[in-house]
C-alpha positions as CSV (number, residue, x, y, z in Angstrom):
1,M,-68.0,-17.8,-14.2
2,K,-71.3,-17.6,-12.0
3,F,-70.9,-17.3,-7.8
4,G,-72.9,-20.8,-7.4
5,E,-70.6,-22.5,-9.6
6,Y,-67.4,-20.4,-7.9
7,L,-68.4,-21.6,-4.5
8,R,-68.9,-25.6,-6.0
9,R,-65.1,-25.1,-7.2
10,R,-64.1,-23.5,-4.0
11,R,-65.9,-26.2,-2.1
12,E,-64.8,-29.6,-4.3
13,A,-60.6,-28.1,-4.0
14,N,-61.3,-29.0,-0.6
15,G,-62.2,-31.8,-0.6
16,W,-66.0,-31.4,1.3
17,T,-69.3,-32.5,0.2
18,Q,-71.8,-30.3,0.7
19,P,-73.1,-31.7,4.4
20,E,-69.5,-30.9,5.5
21,A,-69.1,-27.4,4.0
22,A,-72.2,-26.3,5.0
23,Q,-71.4,-28.1,8.4
24,R,-68.1,-25.4,7.9
25,A,-69.6,-22.3,7.1
26,G,-73.0,-22.6,9.7
27,I,-75.2,-22.8,7.3
28,E,-78.1,-25.5,6.1
29,Q,-77.0,-27.8,3.7
30,S,-80.3,-26.8,1.7
31,Y,-79.1,-24.0,1.5
32,L,-75.5,-24.2,0.2
33,S,-77.0,-26.5,-2.2
34,K,-79.6,-23.0,-3.3
35,L,-76.1,-20.9,-3.5
36,E,-74.2,-23.8,-5.8
37,T,-76.8,-23.8,-8.1
38,G,-77.8,-19.9,-8.3
39,R,-81.1,-20.1,-6.7
40,S,-80.4,-17.5,-3.9
41,Y,-77.6,-15.5,-3.2
42,P,-76.3,-14.9,0.4
43,S,-76.5,-12.3,2.7
44,E,-73.3,-10.0,3.8
45,E,-73.5,-12.0,7.3
46,V,-73.7,-15.9,5.2
47,F,-70.6,-14.7,3.0
48,A,-68.8,-13.4,5.7
49,R,-69.3,-17.2,7.2
50,L,-69.1,-18.6,3.7
51,A,-65.6,-16.2,3.0
52,A,-64.4,-17.9,6.3
53,A,-64.8,-21.4,5.8
54,F,-64.4,-21.5,2.3
55,E,-61.1,-19.1,2.5
56,I,-62.4,-16.8,-0.3
57,D,-60.4,-13.5,-0.8
58,P,-63.0,-11.3,-2.1
59,S,-60.8,-9.4,-4.5
60,E,-60.0,-12.8,-6.4
61,M,-63.2,-13.5,-6.6
62,A,-64.2,-10.4,-8.1
63,E,-61.8,-11.6,-10.8
64,Q,-63.4,-14.6,-11.6
65,V,-67.2,-14.0,-11.4
66,T,-69.2,-12.1,-13.8
67,D,-69.9,-8.9,-13.6
68,T,-73.4,-9.6,-13.5
69,E,-73.1,-11.8,-11.1
70,I,-71.4,-9.1,-8.9
71,D,-74.3,-7.2,-9.1
72,R,-76.1,-9.3,-7.2
73,L,-73.5,-9.3,-4.2
74,R,-73.6,-5.8,-4.0
75,E,-75.2,-5.5,-0.7
76,V,-72.2,-7.3,0.8
77,G,-69.7,-4.7,1.7
78,Q,-66.6,-7.1,1.4
79,V,-67.8,-7.7,-2.5
80,R,-68.4,-3.9,-2.6
81,E,-64.8,-3.4,-1.3
82,A,-63.6,-5.6,-3.6
83,V,-65.1,-4.6,-6.6
84,A,-64.0,-0.4,-5.7
85,G,-60.3,-1.8,-5.3
86,R,-60.7,-3.6,-8.8
87,E,-62.2,0.0,-10.6
88,R,-59.5,1.6,-8.8
89,R,-56.6,-0.6,-10.4
90,R,-58.7,-0.9,-14.0
91,M,-58.7,3.0,-13.9
92,N,-54.8,3.6,-12.9
93,V,-53.8,0.7,-15.2
94,S,-56.1,2.5,-17.5
95,R,-54.5,5.6,-16.7
96,A,-50.9,4.5,-17.3
97,W,-51.7,3.2,-20.7
98,M,-52.9,6.6,-21.8
99,V,-49.9,8.5,-20.4
100,G,-48.1,6.4,-22.2
101,G,-50.0,6.7,-25.8
102,L,-50.1,10.7,-24.8
103,V,-45.9,10.6,-24.3
104,S,-45.3,7.9,-27.6
105,L,-47.7,10.8,-29.3
106,I,-46.0,14.0,-28.4
107,L,-42.2,12.2,-29.4
108,A,-44.3,10.9,-32.6
109,A,-45.2,14.6,-33.6
110,A,-41.5,16.0,-32.2
111,S,-39.7,13.2,-34.4
112,G,-42.1,13.7,-37.7
113,G,-41.5,17.8,-37.6
114,I,-37.3,16.9,-37.5
115,A,-38.0,14.8,-40.5
116,V,-40.7,17.7,-42.7
117,T,-38.1,20.3,-41.9
118,A,-35.1,19.3,-42.1
119,Q,-33.1,21.1,-44.6
120,D,-30.5,19.2,-46.8
121,M,-27.1,20.5,-46.2
122,E,-25.1,22.6,-48.8
123,Q,-21.6,23.1,-49.4
124,Q,-19.8,25.0,-52.2
125,E,-16.8,23.6,-53.1
126,Y,-13.5,25.3,-54.6
127,H,-11.1,23.5,-56.8
128,Y,-7.5,24.7,-56.8
129,L,-4.5,22.7,-59.5
130,S,-1.0,23.3,-58.7
131,Y,1.4,21.9,-61.3
132,G,4.7,21.7,-59.3
133,V,7.1,23.8,-56.9
134,L,8.2,27.1,-58.4
135,N,11.7,28.7,-58.0
136,L,11.3,31.9,-56.2
137,D,12.9,33.6,-59.0
138,E,10.4,32.1,-61.7
139,S,6.9,33.3,-63.2
140,L,3.6,32.1,-61.9
141,D,2.7,30.6,-65.2
142,A,6.7,29.1,-65.6
143,F,4.7,25.6,-65.9
144,E,2.6,26.7,-68.8
145,I,5.0,25.4,-71.6
146,V,4.2,22.0,-70.9
147,D,1.0,22.4,-72.3
148,S,1.8,24.8,-75.3
149,R,3.0,23.5,-78.5
150,V,6.9,24.2,-79.1
151,D,9.0,24.2,-82.5
152,A,11.1,21.4,-82.8
153,Q,13.7,23.4,-84.0
154,D,13.7,25.8,-80.8
155,G,16.3,23.5,-78.7
156,A,16.3,25.9,-76.2
157,E,12.1,26.1,-75.7
158,S,12.0,22.6,-76.3
159,Q,14.9,21.8,-73.3
160,R,12.7,24.1,-71.2
161,Q,10.1,22.2,-71.6
162,S,11.3,19.2,-71.1
163,E,12.9,20.6,-67.1
164,M,9.7,21.9,-66.8
165,V,8.2,17.8,-67.5
166,A,10.2,16.6,-65.3
167,R,9.5,19.0,-62.4
168,L,6.1,18.0,-62.6
169,A,4.2,17.4,-59.7
170,E,0.8,18.0,-59.3
171,D,-1.2,18.9,-56.2
172,Y,-4.9,19.1,-56.1
173,R,-6.7,20.6,-53.1
174,V,-10.6,21.1,-52.6
175,V,-11.6,23.7,-50.1
176,G,-14.8,25.3,-48.7
177,R,-13.8,29.2,-49.4
178,F,-13.2,30.7,-52.3
179,R,-9.4,31.8,-52.1
180,G,-9.6,34.0,-55.6
181,R,-8.7,32.4,-59.2
182,S,-5.5,31.4,-58.0
183,Y,-2.7,31.8,-54.7
184,N,0.2,31.4,-53.7
185,V,2.1,29.0,-50.4
186,D,4.9,29.3,-49.7
187,V,7.2,25.4,-49.7
188,E,10.0,23.9,-49.1
189,G,12.7,24.9,-52.1
190,G,10.1,27.7,-53.4
191,R,6.4,28.0,-53.7
192,R,3.4,26.5,-55.2
193,H,0.9,28.6,-57.4
194,Y,-2.8,27.3,-57.2
195,Q,-5.3,28.3,-59.9
196,L,-9.4,27.8,-59.5
197,V,-10.1,24.7,-62.1
198,D,-13.5,24.1,-60.6
199,D,-16.2,25.1,-58.2
200,R,-19.4,23.4,-57.9
201,L,-22.1,23.3,-55.1
202,V,-22.5,20.0,-53.5
203,V,-25.3,18.7,-51.5
204,T,-25.9,16.8,-48.8
205,R,-28.4,14.4,-47.8
206,T,-29.6,15.2,-44.3
207,P,-29.6,12.4,-42.1
208,L,-32.6,13.5,-39.6
209,R,-34.9,12.6,-42.2
210,W,-34.5,9.3,-41.0
211,F,-36.4,10.9,-37.7
212,A,-39.5,9.8,-39.9
213,V,-39.0,6.1,-38.8
214,P,-39.2,6.1,-35.3
215,G,-41.8,8.8,-35.3
216,L,-44.2,6.5,-37.6
217,M,-43.3,3.7,-34.8
218,L,-44.1,6.0,-32.0
219,L,-47.4,6.8,-33.5
220,A,-47.9,3.0,-33.8
221,G,-47.5,2.9,-30.2
222,A,-49.5,5.6,-29.4
223,I,-52.3,4.0,-31.2
224,G,-52.2,1.2,-29.8
225,A,-51.4,2.1,-26.0
226,F,-55.0,4.4,-26.3
227,F,-56.4,1.3,-27.8
228,I,-55.1,-0.5,-24.0
229,S,-56.0,2.0,-22.4
230,F,-59.7,1.9,-23.5
231,R,-60.1,-2.1,-23.5
232,W,-58.6,-1.5,-19.7
233,K,-61.5,1.3,-18.9
234,N,-64.2,-0.6,-19.9
């Protein structure tokens, strides 16, 4: 917006004719006409009269009038101060966005670094099996008769096999440390003999890799903040 148009809108907002407005400002009506049409620009003294009569806020005017028009009013002290204040505000806003962008960029780098360097978790598992509770006077391999082939004519062996089958109460345990090929645990009524039946390496994907998602979001935010900072600065 040109200064003349801004001045005319202020006058019309107050419901004044050019002669009325000129009288209030203490200037000639013909001079006010030249100001409104852009054929002339006010001196510092005339601008002070216009500002008082039209209740012009130089800072508010500087935001609405084009930079070209402001350059033509730079000899007016109030306008220079208003422009300087506007530039300081722009610079402060630009710096704030710049700082925000730098912080986002640092956090994005940190998140990306965590995601890239994160290692999957590996754990060795050992699987042990106990077939049942052994009496304290029984051998550790007493339950092996369950899986062995017994001659049907051997009544004692067949009877023994049936008894051990009836006593089957398997207990399967998975532990994170090696306890040997076998180990014993005292329990109520006897003991359990655990034998190693399997061991495997379990790989668990680390959740730290998800840091890549906020890292990308922060990177996009940093780029946006730098762009806004540049636009405010200019």
